[in-house]
C-alpha positions in Angstrom: 93.0 70.8 105.2 96.2 70.9 103.2 99.3 70.4 105.4 100.9 73.6 104.0 97.9 75.6 105.2 97.8 74.1 108.6 101.5 74.6 109.0 101.3 78.2 107.9 98.6 78.8 110.6 100.7 77.2 113.3 103.7 79.4 112.3 101.7 82.6 112.1 99.7 82.0 115.3 101.5 79.6 117.5 99.7 78.0 120.4 96.2 78.3 119.0 94.4 75.1 119.6 90.7 75.8 118.9 90.4 76.6 115.2 87.4 76.4 113.0 88.4 75.8 109.3 86.3 76.6 106.2 86.9 76.9 102.5 86.4 80.3 101.0 86.3 80.0 97.2 89.8 78.5 96.5 91.3 79.6 99.8 91.1 78.4 103.4 89.9 80.4 106.4 90.7 79.7 110.0 88.6 81.3 112.8 90.0 81.5 116.3 90.5 83.6 119.4 93.8 85.1 120.3 94.3 87.2 123.5 90.6 87.6 123.8 90.1 88.9 120.2 88.0 87.1 117.6 90.1 86.6 114.5 90.2 84.9 111.2 93.0 84.3 108.7 92.9 83.4 105.1 95.6 81.3 103.3 95.9 80.1 99.7 96.1 76.3 99.0 99.9 76.6 99.2 99.9 78.0 102.7 100.6 81.6 101.7 99.0 84.0 104.2 96.6 86.4 102.5 95.0 88.4 105.3 94.0 88.4 109.0 90.7 89.9 110.1 90.4 91.1 113.7 87.0 92.1 115.2 86.9 95.6 116.7 84.2 97.7 118.2 82.4 100.0 115.8 83.7 103.0 117.7 87.3 101.8 117.1 86.9 102.4 113.4 89.1 105.3 112.3 87.5 108.7 112.5 87.3 109.2 108.7 85.3 106.0 108.3 82.9 106.9 111.1 82.4 110.3 109.4 81.7 108.5 106.1 79.2 106.2 107.8 77.4 109.1 109.5 77.2 111.1 106.2 76.4 108.3 103.7 74.8 105.6 105.8 72.6 107.5 108.2 70.1 105.3 109.9 72.0 102.1 109.0 73.1 100.0 112.0 76.7 98.7 111.9 76.5 95.2 113.3 80.2 94.3 113.3 83.5 96.0 112.5 86.9 94.6 111.7 90.5 95.5 110.9 92.0 93.6 108.0 95.7 93.2 107.8 96.8 92.2 104.4 100.0 90.3 103.2 101.0 93.4 101.1 101.2 95.4 104.4 98.1 97.4 103.7 95.3 97.7 106.3 91.6 97.9 105.5 88.5 98.1 107.7 85.1 96.4 107.3 81.8 97.6 108.6 78.9 95.2 108.3 75.3 96.2 108.0 72.5 93.7 107.4 73.8 91.5 104.6 76.5 93.9 103.2 80.1 94.5 104.2 81.6 97.9 103.4 85.4 97.9 103.0 87.3 101.1 103.6 90.9 102.1 103.6 92.2 103.9 106.7 91.5 107.4 105.2 87.8 106.6 105.0 87.7 105.9 101.3 85.1 103.2 100.4 86.9 100.5 98.5 84.2 98.1 97.8 81.0 96.5 99.1 80.4 92.8 99.4 77.1 91.0 99.8 77.0 88.1 102.2 
């Protein structure tokens, strides 16, 4: 783990002691629990924070996203949901079904799909 990445994690989330690290393409991902919430953060190799993903309940997804899911994904079971805070200040939401993540903006617009 590059020292800059580890240092950035310590500054962003002080006091976290149990961290699982992995490499995600060229970046580094930390997985941890903070205040009872399962979270992960991604940093570039220089220690620049890219995003933080926080697990939420499916029912905590914004209403426009829940409406999109009921209209376009009827019968599909959402296994996990997350709020994604990005370095540029934007917020996205993920809904995972089977082996696909659906990424939305807060207005319910589908931004992209990612296969696991």
